[in-house]
N, C-alpha and C positions, 0 to 999 in steps of 0.2 A: 504494500500500500504506500509506503513512504517514497519508493522510487517513482511511482505514478504521480505523486503530488509535487515532486521536484522538477517535473517537466511541464512546460506550459502547453495548454491545448492550442490548436491553430486559431488564428484571428477570426476566421469565418465561423467557428463554433461559438466562441465567446461573443462575437458580435451579434449572432442570431439569438443567443440566449438573452443578452442584454436588451435587444430590441423587443423580444417577446415580454420581458419583465416590464419594460416601460409601457408598452401598449396595454398589457394586462392591468397594470396599476391605474392607468388612466381610465380604462373601460370599466373595471370592477369597483375601484375605490374612489374614482374621480380625484386622484391625487398625483402630483408630480413626484418623480423619484429624484432626489438630490441631497447630497451630503451637506452642502452649505445651508440649505433650508432646515435640515435636520439638526445641525449644530445650533442654528438660531433658535429652533424650537426648544432645545435643551436649555439654552441661556434664558429664554423667556420663561420657561417653566421654573427654573431654579431661582430666578429673581422675583417670581410671583406675578409676572405680567401675563401669564397664561395659565389656564386651569389644567390643560392636558398637553400631551406631546403631538398627537396626530401622527399620520403615516410617516412623514419625514423624520420625526424624532425617533420613532421605532426603527426606521431604516438604519440610522446611525448605530443604534444598539445592536441590530442584526449584523452590521459590518464588523463591529468590534467582536461580537460573539463568533462570527465566522472566522475571523483571524485567530482567535484563541483555539477554536476547534481545529483549524488547519494546523496550527503549531503542535497540538496534541497528537493528531493523526499522522503528521509527517515525521515526528520524532525529532532527533537532535538538530541536524544542520538544515534549517529551512531557509537560510539566507542565500545558499548557493555561493555565488561569487561575491556576495556582499553588496555594499553600496558604492562600488567603484572607488574613485580616489578617496572618498571619505573613509572607507574601511581601511584602505591601504595606508593612509596618512596617520590615522589615529589608532595605533595598535598598543597592546600591552596595557600599561596603567592609564593610558589616555583614551581607552575604549569608551569610557563613560561620556566622552564628548559627543560621540555619534548620536545617541538618542536625544541629547540636548539640542544638537544642530537640527536634527530631523523635526523635533517638536517645535523649535523656533521657526523653522521654515514653514511648517504647517500652519502655525498661528499667523504668520505674515501672508501666506496665500489665502487663508480664510478671511482675514481682514480685507485684503484686496478684492476678493470675490464678493464679499458682502457690500463693500463700498461701490463696486461696479454693478450691483444689481444681479449678480449671478456669476457662476464660474463657467469656464469654457465648456466643460463636459455637460453642465446643466443646460446651457444654451444649445450646444451641438446635438445633444441626445433628446431631451424632453422638449425644449423649445421648438426645434425644427419639426419634431413629430407632431406638435400641436399646430404647426403652421404660423407661428408667431413671426411677424415681420422683424421685430427687434432682434429676435434670436437668429433669424436668417442673416440679417446684416452683421450681427456680432460674429457668427460662425464664419461667414465669408471673410470678414476683416481679419480674424486671427489666423485663418488658414492661408490667406494671401500673405500676411505678415510672416508666418512661419516658413512658407516656401521661399519668399524673398530673403529672409534671414539666412536660410540654408545656403542659398546661392552666394550671398555676400560672404558668409563665413568660409565657404568652400574656396572662394576666390582669394580671400585675404590669407587664409591659413594654407 
């Protein structure tokens, strides 16, 4: 079982499953699937601004529970090659820096996503599935920017 969990399924399998989850959540629960909204739901619930969590809040809990379950089922080495340069740079006694950097980066990304009115995956997956003009523009903008940045970096480096 652990060997199976250490290899990633093909993109077309994960993409199809994700698409089905998004459509099913919209069709059956009338709810968007998004971690940014889920984290916001937790903050609002913990600060007393909301009485419940709703679907996005429970989604975040499911993501965390899924990560723990994956870790338990996969066994020891679930990181594989690690986090690239971060894992290679901070070894030994400095390994404690890795989770701090990852957490700090996650907080910054979350703040930026909340400030921007949604994250790239929320716009790209749920927003475009709903036909939102704002999401279609946002998705087009970040895709064009990513492709352009790739060409520029390839040319510079």
